[in-house]
N, C-alpha and C positions, 0 to 999 in steps of 0.2 A: 512298224509291226506293232512297237509299244502301243499305238495309239488303239489299233485294232483290238488288240487284247483286252486294253483297259476297256473297250466298249460292250465286250463280251459278256453276255451272261447267260446263267441256266434259267430258260423259261421256269417259272413257278408252278406251271401246270404238267409240263411231261418232260424235265428236267435235261431238256439239249441243248446245246450253245446255241446261242441265237445273236445277234445281233441288240444290243439296250434301246436303240433307236427304231427297231421294229412298230409297226402300227399292230400287227398281228404275225403271230408265232406261226413259221412258214410249216410246221409238223401237225401243230394241233389247233391253229387257229384261236389262240387265246388272245384275247383283246387286250392292246397295251401291257405285252409282258415288262417291259421295265419302266413302268411305274413305280414311285413310291410305295403306294398305298397297298402295291402287289408285293411288294419286296421290302416288308418290314419286318422288324425281327418277329413280329405277333403271328405275321402270315407264313413264315418260314419254319417257323414252331408247329403251325398246324397242317404244313403240308407233311410231315414227316410222320407218318402213323406210330410205328416205334416211338419215335422218343417222348411222341404225344403221351401215348400209354403209359410211358415212363412217369412223365409231368403228373399224372393224374396219380399216379400209384405213389410218386413221392408227397406228394400235397395233400395225400391223404392219412401220410406219416408223419409228415410235418405238424397238421391238426392235431393227428392224436396224441404227439408229444408236449404240444402247446396245452390242452387239456391236463395232461399230468404235473406239467409244472405252476396250472393256474391255482391247485389246491393240495401239492404234494402232500400236507397232512394227512388229507379227507382218501387219500390212494387207497385201494384196497389190492394189500397182498395174500390173500387170502389164499391157499393150493390148490382150492379148487378151481381146476382149470378155467370153468367158464367165466369165474368173476374175476380171476387172476390181472393186476395191472389194471383195474377199474379206475377212470378217474371220478371224483365227483358229481353228485347231480347237479351242484350249483357252479360247477366249471363248466359244464355240457351248457347249460341253459344261458351261459354267458357266452358261449362262443356260438349258439344259434342251434342247438335245440328246438327241433317243431314241433306243433300240436297244436291242440286246443287252450292249453295253458300258455305258450307262447305269444299264440298269433291271436285269442281273442282276449285275453288278460294285460298283455303287451304290447298289443300290435305288430308284430316282427312278423311279417309278413315273407321279409327277406330270408329266414331262416328256412323256408321251401327250398332253396339253394343250398345255405351253409350247412344243415343238418345231410346233406348226402356226403360229407368229408369228416364225420365226428363218428368215434365209435367207444364203447362201451366198456373193452378188454383186448388183450394182446392177440385173442384166440376170433374175436369179433371182426379183428380188424385183418388177418391175416387168413380168412376163411372167405373174404371180400373181396381182397386184392387177390388171392389167388385164382377166385371164379371171373375174374374182372380179367387176370393174366390169362386163362384159359379161353373167353370168348369175344374178346376185343378185336385181338388179332382176323379172325371171322369177318366181323362186322368193317374193320379197316380194308379189308381184301376187295368185300363185295359189293361195300359203298360208297367208300373212299375216307378220309379222317376226318375231313369236315363235316360232312353227313355224321358221320360214328360220332364225332364230340357232341354236335346237337342232338342226337337222339339221346345220348349219355346224360346230357345237362336237362333237357325240356323232359325226358323221361323223368327222370330222377323226380322233377318238379312235384310232375303230374303223379308217379307213386304217390307222395307226402300230401299232394293236395287230396287225394281219395283216401288216405288214412285221417285227416283231418276231418272231412266232411264224415265219414265213421265216427266219428267220437273220441277217436285214439291223443288222451292228453300230451304224452311227452314221447317222441321216438326217434330216433337216431340212424345212421348207416347210409355206407353204400349201397347196399341189397336193393334199393329202389331202381334205383340208375344201370345197375349190374342188369337189373331184371329187364328194364326197358332195349337193353341189349338182345336179351334171351328174346324178346317181343320180336324185334327188328330179323333177328334170326328167323322164328317161326315166321313172320311173313314172306321173308322171302323164300325160304326153303317150298313152300305150298304156292306161291307165286311162280319163282321158277319151272317147278316140274320137273320131271325128268328124274335118273338115277340119282343124279346127284341131288337135287334138289328135295326128292323124297328122302335120301340118305341122312341130310341137314334138318330136316323136319322132323324126322323121327327120334334123331339122336337129342336135339336139341329139347323137343316134346318130354323126351324123358329125363334129362334134366327140371323141367317146369315140374312136372308131375311129382320128382323125386323131392322137389324143394317143398310142394303145398304139404305134401304128407311129413316133412318135419316141423315143417311149418305148425300143424297141429298137433305133432306131440310132445315139440321142446315149447314149453310156456316160453311168452315174455317174446315170442319171434312177431312181428309186423306184418300178416298176409295180408291187411288191406293193402299195405306199401307196394307188398309184391305184387300181388293182382295188377294196380294199378298202375305200375311201373309196365307191366308185361302190356297190357293192354295202350299204353301210352307209346312202348315201343312198337307194337303193329301199328297204329294209326299214324305215327310218324315215319315207321317206314312208308308206309302206301304214299304217304302226300311227298317224303322227298327223294322217293324210287332210290334205285339200287342201279349200278354199273353198265349191268347186261341192260337195261330198259334208256338210262340216259346218263350220260358223263355228268363229272360234278361241275356245277356251273358256278357265275361268277358271287349270284344271288346265295347259293349254299356258303358259299365262304365268307358272305357278308354275314350270314345268319348264324354260323359258325366263331366270327369274330365278337358280335355283339354278344353270343353264350360266353366265350371267353372272358371279355371286358368286364358283364355281368358277374361271373363266378368269383374271378381276382377282387373285383370292387367288393363285392357280398363280405367273402374272405376276411380283405382287410379292414376291411369295418369290423366284422364280429370280432377280430385282434384286437382294435384299438378301443373299440367302446367296452371291450371286456374288463382290458388292461384298466378303462378310466373309472367302470364303476366295482370294478374289486378294490380299489382303492377309495373308495369313496366310506 
């Protein structure tokens, strides 16, 4: 009995109790569910959508705090809520702000990832994380956690790549990545159709319209990043598919794992290199 319990695991796909020696899950058909590659800490973290959303939020908060600590003397304590607790431009540049200046002058292509986790003030990060908290559970439910994270990462890159091509000199924020989730939701609603799909499409479409109206009324908003993120999300939603078309495959999980490794590696490099240049 002890040996049976010791050799039992939860399938990383359907979360049902099976033998670790099964070549294929008898419930969902997942290949080699007991392999180390499928059951490492990174894979388990990506498999839990709610935990993954919290991890993204906590990482954004951590990078925001680090950006404040990099140059505390230059921190903006203005009573203006739009610029309250704003880290200095040098801190943001060191930690991976993106745009034509970091990419063309400093060749920091990795900033296309890092900039998604940097924010210019307390309200900036609050509104972006609130939007993420609203839209990410929908994408997690309809696409799955692996595809959700891949869309978030690659869509954010697409948004900032679009703003770079448009000539935006310096930009930061999770809004490009959040907009990619909006784009994926728009594609899902339009593609699925029916009452539910139409409801999702109209509701998320209203968000997208409101976002662009806000962007044109308020100065300093990176509309190119928002637009690029939405388009990137639509394209990724089309190519990756959603649950009702196809379940998440092993290749989706590999793709998400690459995105996770690239994100963690980039942010780690941003902090280490930032500390190095700060001390020079």
